[in-house]
N, C-alpha and C positions, 0 to 999 in steps of 0.2 A: 688267843684268848678271845680277841674280838670276834673271830670266825664262829667261835663257839657261842657267843652271845647273839650273834645274827641269826644262828641257826635255832637257838632256843626262842628267840623272838619270832621268828616265822612260823616256827612249829605251834608255839602257843596262840598266836593270833589267828593261825588258820583252824585250830581246835576250837577257839572261842567263836570263830564266825560259822563254823559247820555245826557245832554241839550246841550253840546257845539257843536262846527263845526265838530269835529271828533268824531263820535258816537262810534268807536270801542275802546276809551279809558277805557271804563267800564272793561275791562279785567284787568286793573291795580289796580282795586280796593282790590282784596286779598293782594296784596303787601303792600298797604298802611296800611290795617287793621292789618296785621301781625306786620309791622314795628312799628305802634302806640302802641299795646299791648305789643310788646317785650321791647319798651322803658319804658313803665309803669311799666312792670315787673322788669326790671333791676334797675330803679329808687326807686321804693317803696316796693318790696317785696324781695329784696336780700341784702346782705351786700355789694354790689358793689357800692351803691350810696356813699360811703365814697371815691371812687376813680373814678374821673370824666373820667379818661382815658380809663376805661374799655368800655365806650361806642364806642371808636374807635378801640378797640381790640376783640369786640364780633364778633365772626365768624358768627352767624346766621344773625345778624344785616347786616354786610358787604355783605354777600351772597344776602339777600334781596334787598339791595340798587343796587347792581350790576344786578340782575335780573330784578329789575323794570327799571333801565336805559336801559337795552338791549330790553326789551319788548316795552317800550315807544318810543325809537328811531325806532324801527321796525314798529310800528303802525303809527307813524308820518310821516315816509319817505315812503309812499306808500306801505307798507307791505300787507295790506288787498287786494290791487288790483293784487298783484304778485300771493297770494295765490289763489284768485279766478280765474284769468286767467289761473292758471297752472292745477287747479283740475276741472275745469268745461268745 
């Protein structure tokens, strides 16, 4: 059941990023994939599932969320236009 939900989440997010109004958001897809599989790994494959607070102290997950936020804000607030005008 969880595998089906993960697949549906990945498909819907990828469709949203590629078919939405801001087509550059597909760049954030690797962050979402990593975050989803990291959460699955923590909850189901390690002993950390007994301690829910480990999700909030996991350094790779926090770094992933931070990078996703930075990249998303850059892309949403006219980042591609800045890069295009600078290098072309």
